[in-house]
N, C-alpha and C positions, 0 to 999 in steps of 0.2 A: 504494500500500500504506500503510494507516494505521499510524502508529507510536505506541507508548505510551512516553513518556519518564518514567523514574523519577528523582527527585531527592531527595537527603538533606535533610530539613527539620530544621534545628537546634532548632526549637521542639518538635517531637514526638520528636526523636532517632531517626528511622527514615526509610527510603526510602519515598517516596509517589509514586503515579502523578500526573503533572502534569495538571491540568485547569484551564484559564483561567476566570476569572470571566465574561468576555464571550467567547463562542465565536469563535475566529478572531483574537482580539486579546489581546495580553499587555502589561501594565504592569510595568515593571522599574525599580527604583531601586537605584543602587549608590553607596556613599560614595566620593567623589573625594578629591583631595589637599588638604592644607593648604599653601598656596603661599607658603612662606617660605624655600625652599631647593630645590635641584635634585632631581628624581626619582631614586630609587635602585632597586636590584633588587627590594626589598620592595614598591615601588609598582607595578612591572611585573607582579607576580604577579596581584593582583586585576584589573588592567586587562585582561590576557590571558585570565584565567579567564572573566570575564564577557563578553569579546569573543567567545569560543568559544560561550558560551550564546546570545548575541545572534545570531551567525551561524547556529547550528543551529536555533534557533526559527524564524528566517526561512526557512531551508532546508525546514523542515517545513510551511511555508505560513502561519505566523502573521504578522500585522501587529504589529510590536513598537514600543511607545513606550519608549525607553530613556533614563532620566534619570540623569545622573552630575553631582554638584554640585562646585562649587569653594568650599572653605572659606577665606574671606578676612577673617574677623573672628570673635572670640569663642572662639577655641581657646587656652586659657591654657597657661602654660609647663609645668605638670605634669599637664595634662588634669584638673585639679581645679577648685576654685572660687576659687583665690587665685593670685597671681603676675601676671606681665606677659603681655599678648597677644603671641603669638609673632611675628606680622607687625609689630606696633608696635615690638617690641624690635629686630627686624632693621632697621626703618626708622630708629630712633633711632641705632643703631650706624653705619649708612651715611649718615646725614643726608639721608634721602629721605622723601618722602610715603609713608605705608603703601600707598596704591593704586599707587604706582610699583613697590614691591616685589611686590605681588600680581600686577600686570599682567606684569611681567618674568618671574616664575617660572611663571605660567600659560602664557605663550607657549612657554617652554622645555619645560614638561610636555607640551603638545600636540605640539610638534615631535618629542619623543622617542617619543610614542605613534604618530605617523605613521610614523616609521622602523620601529617594531615591527609595523607593519601592523595596528594596533588601529583599528577603525572608529570614527569620531566618534559620540558618543551623539546621540539625537534632540534632546535639550535639555540644555544645560549651564548650569544656573542658579547664580548667585553669592549667597552668604549676604547680602552687603551690599545686594543688589538686592531683598531680601525681608524688610526690617526690619518693615514694616507687618504682613505675614502672621505673623511671629513674635510681634509684640505682640498680635495678635488671639488667637493660640494661648494666650499667657500669660493674657490676660483671661478666656478661656473656662475655663481650669483654675482660676483664682481664683473665678470665678462659681460653679463646681461644688463649691467647698469643698476642693479638693485642693492649695491653695497658700496662702501667707501673705506679707505684706509686712513687711520688717524693715530699718529704716534706709535705705529707698529701694531696696533689692534685693528681688526676689521669689524665694522658694524653694519647691520642690516638697515637700509634706508626705508623706513616705514612710509614716509610721505610719498616718495617716488613710487614705491610699490602700490600704494593706494590709488594712484592716478590710473593704473592699468587694471588692478584687481580690487579686492576689498579686504582690508585687514580688519578682523573682528567677526568674520562670517560664522565661525564655530560658536563663539561665546555670545554673540549678539551685541557686542560692544561697538560703539562708534569710535573713530579715530580721535575725535575731540575729547571724549571721556577718558580714553587711554592716556592721551597727552596730559590732561589735567591731573590724573592720578599720578602720573610719572613725575610731574613737577613737584608734587608733595613728597613722594617717597625717594626720589633719586636726585634731588636738587644738588647742584654743586659739581656734577660730573661734567667737566668742561670739554672733553675731547669728542663728544657726540654733537652731531648737527641738531638732533632732537632728543630730548631726554627719554622718549619712549623707544628709541632705536635699541635693538638688543645686540649683544656681542656674538659674532660668528667665530672670531679668533681673538684671544686676549694675549697681549704682550706680558710675559712673566716679569714680575718684580724680582730684584736680586735674591730675596729670601724665599721665593716660590720654588718648591722642590720639583714638582711634576711639570716638565717642560719638554718641548720637542722643537727641532729646527723647522722653519717654514720660510717661504719667500717674503713674509712680512716681518717676522721677528722670531726669536726663540720664545715660545709661548705654549698655549694649550687651547683646545677647542671650546667654544661656548656650549652650555648644557644642551641646547636644543638640537645641535647638529647631529649628535650621535644616532638618534632614532631615525631621522630622515635618511642618513647615509647607510645605516645598517639595514633598515627596512627595504631600501631600494636594492642593496647588494644581494639580499637573500630571497626577496619576494618579487623583485622586478619593479618597473616604473609605475605599474598599477597593481594594487592588490586589494583583497576583499575587506578585511576587518582590521581596525586598529582599536585597541582597548586600553583601559587604564582607569584610575580613580577619577572621580569628578573634580577633584582639586587640580587635575592636570589640564582641564579644558583650557584655562587661561593661567599663565601664558604659554605653557609648554606645547600643547597640541595646536594652539592657534599659530604659534611660531613655526611648527612643523609644516602646516599647510602653506604658510607664506614661503618657506624655504623650498618646498617642492615646486610650487608654481613659479617662483623666481628663477629656479634652476632648470626646470623642464618645460615650463609653459602650461602645465596642467597639474591638477591635484593627483595625488598618488592613491588615496584611500576612498573606497566606495561607502563603507559603513563605519561610522565612529560610534563606539559603545563605551559607556562609562558607568561604573558602579558608584553608589553613594557611600557616605562616610560611616564609620563607627564613631559614636559619641559617648562621652562620659558626662553625665549631668548636662546634656545639651551642647557641650563643646566638643569639637572635632578632636579625636585622639591622634596625637602625633608627637614626634620628638621635639619639634619646635615649641610645642605647648607644655612640654614636660609633664604630661599627664598620661603617658602610655604605660601599658603593662606588656612586657615581652612574652612571647609564646612560651619560652622556657619557664618563666614565672607562673604561667597558667598551668603548665604540666607538673610543676613541683608545688604549687600552692604557696609560693613565697612572695606575697604582696599583701599589704594591709587591707586592700579592697576585696580580697578573696577570702571566702569562708573555708575553702578547701582546695585541693588540687583537682584539676579537671583534665580528663583524658583528651587527646587530640580529636577523637571522633565526636566528642561532645562539642568542641569548638566548631568543627565542620558542620554538625547538625544545627548549631546555634546560628551560624551564618546563612545556611540554606533555608532556615525557617522564616526568613524575611525575603521579600523580593529584592533583587540586586540593586534596583534603582531607588529603593526606600532607605531611609536612615535606620540604623540599629543602635539603640541606646543600651550600653553595657550595664549590667548589674550582676552581682553574684547570684541573686535570686533567679534571674533570667537564664543563667547558665545551669542552675539546678533543675529548672523546668526542661531545658534542652536535654540534660542528662537522662531524665525520665522518658522523654519522647524518643530518644535514640534507643534506650533499653527496650522500649515497647516494640520498635521495629525489629530489633535483633531477636526478641522473644518470639515474634510472629514468624520469622524465618525458621527458628528452631522448632516451633510447634508444628510446622508443616509435616515434619517427619512422624508426628504422633497421630495424624488423622487416619482413621479407618475408612476405607472406600466402600461404597455400596454399588449395587448393579446399575443404579441410575441416580442422577442428581435431582434434588428438589428443584422445582421450576424457578424459584427465586435465586437459588444458587447458580443455576445455569445462566440466568439473565445477568447476574452480577459478574460472573467470570467472563461472559461474552462481551460485556461492555467496558470492563476495567481498562484494558490497554488503550482503547480508543479515547477514553477520558484522560488518561495519562498523556497521550500524544497531544490532545487538544490543549491541555494545560502547558506543556513544555513548548509547544509551537507558538503560544501566545507570549512571546518575549521572555521565555524561560521562567514560567510561574512555578518556581520550586515549592513555595508554601502550599499551593494547591495540589501539587504532586504528592507532597508529604501527607496532606489531609486524605487524599484518595488511598494512599498506602495504609494509613491508620484504619480506614474503613475495611481494607483487605484483612488487616490483623483482627478486627472485630469478627469478620466472617470466619477466620481461622479458629478463633475462640469458640464460636458456635459449633463448628465441625468437630473440634476436639472434645467438647462436652456432649457431643452426639445430639445436639438440638437441631441439627440440619444434616442432610445427606449429600454426598458428592461422589460422582463416578471417578474411576481411575483416570479417564481422559481429561475430565475437567480439573482434577487435582494436579495433573501434570502441567496443564496450561497455567493454572493459578500459581504454581510453584515457579515456573519459568518466568512469568511476568514479574512476580515479586522480587525474585533474585536479580533479574536483569535491571530493574529500575532502582532497587535499593543499592545493590553492590556495584553494578557496572556504570550506571548513569549518574546516580547521586554520589557514588564512591564511598558509601558508608559500609563499614565492615567491623566485625568484632575484634579483629587483630589490630595491634597497635601500629603496625607499619604497613598495612595493606591487606595481604592475604592471610590465611590462617597461620598464626605464628606457632613456633614450637611450644611456647608457654601455654597457649590455648589447648593444644593437643594433649599436653601433659596433664593439664587440669581435668580435661574430659576423662582421661584414663583413671586418674586418681578418684574422681567422683563416682565413676562407674564401679570401681572396687569398693568404695565406702557404701554405696547403695546396695551392692550385692551382699555385703556383710549385714546391713540392716535388714534386708529381705530374709536372710537366713535366720537372724534373731527372731523376726516376727513369725517365721515358719515354725520355729521351736518354742513359740510363745514366751520368749525372753523379752517381755515388754520393757523392762528396765533398761536393757542394752539398746533396744530399738529407740526408746525415747531419748536416751542419753546422746546417741549419735545425731538424732534430729535436732536436739537442743543445742549441742555444741557447734553444729554447722550453722544454726541460726545466729549464735553468738559471734560467729566469724563472718556473718553477712550473707550466708547461703541459705536460701529458703527451699525446703523440701515439701513437695505436695504429693499426696497419695491420690492416684487416679485409677479408674477401672483397668487401665493398661499398664499399671505399675507406677513407681515413684518417678517424679521428674523434679529437676532442680533449676534454680536461677540465682544469680548473684544480685 
């Protein structure tokens, strides 16, 4: 059954039917982390959002080339054109080489992503590995007359560009508003024609560690260049999807559009997609606000705002329980609710094995099973409505409970369909799994074996009418957080 996926395009401000440039193939670029500190919950949201899109496009049969970059140079302290490189600053404070800082935090970022069951991208290019491509981009923009050299730095000429194109097309801002805001925030920067002009190449000051030779000066690329240059290198002059957090719409993605048009004469990206923010008490979570909680702190429960440690899959479920374009306000209580919701889905998958089949299904069961996958597709095709998908899967878990309790009947064929749909959507598309790092871990398998042995001992005690031993096993398991339930088909357990 062919599916029509609608996605919200930030550029056109409406949902559009997704149609790839090359049939059967998708090129997707997502802005990755600046690696000068540990990943926090705000970093997890775009990673999980676009992991869902990556998984779903593959599920629909597309061959996806997914590029997610590592920013390891050229991202200045206030995301403007002045100040100290964030990675260089961290290196100076810790008396390390900048590449040591970048390598250390890149490894930690990827480790956290693996725990969250975020699939690795097809390509993970580093900005420092593509200085030549960025210099070529700058030269093309200069050659086309949309940039100028000043004191060894190269700046994008926004007014000249705005005569031929429109700067502000993505964010909906006018050039006058941008210029007014720039006068307030960037006053005193004398080498620019216009304070709203942004750097394509910066001449390095004597104390600046990260620098490369160029025709203009020894320096480093502006922050916005890397994504334009690397997106074009790996996905071509036109590609399907560019994603990132909503805070990147302006200036980063706006500048990317300007750079692409100034260098090539046309935009590179067909669909711009942006996830909304994670907030704490209504304020965006981020390093610059000093209100962030790192993923490692979530996993270990080591933060004053956390009541306990939360497993990576709880974090993943928490993020998926809201639509990617809506804000999510963090609280420990919300995470505890997510923990229960995730456990409910996992128990539903586990209970599928306990269902006894009948010769035929009850009519309402046949109807439910027959309609479930279509409803799941409808929700996902409507701009990735993961909260609706989760709600439908909760309904499936309720149906499983009825079947386990023998309050409804299901045929072997319908049970096979129900099992396949639930596993595909929970594990493959939503990426939710009981194991801490993706598939069934050795720890999970070992626990299953131990519990089976303990339940066999309890069953033997009951058979011999040794009620004291039977009750003691049940009570001690309960004290350890493992609930044992006696059913007509034998004892079952859950954490």
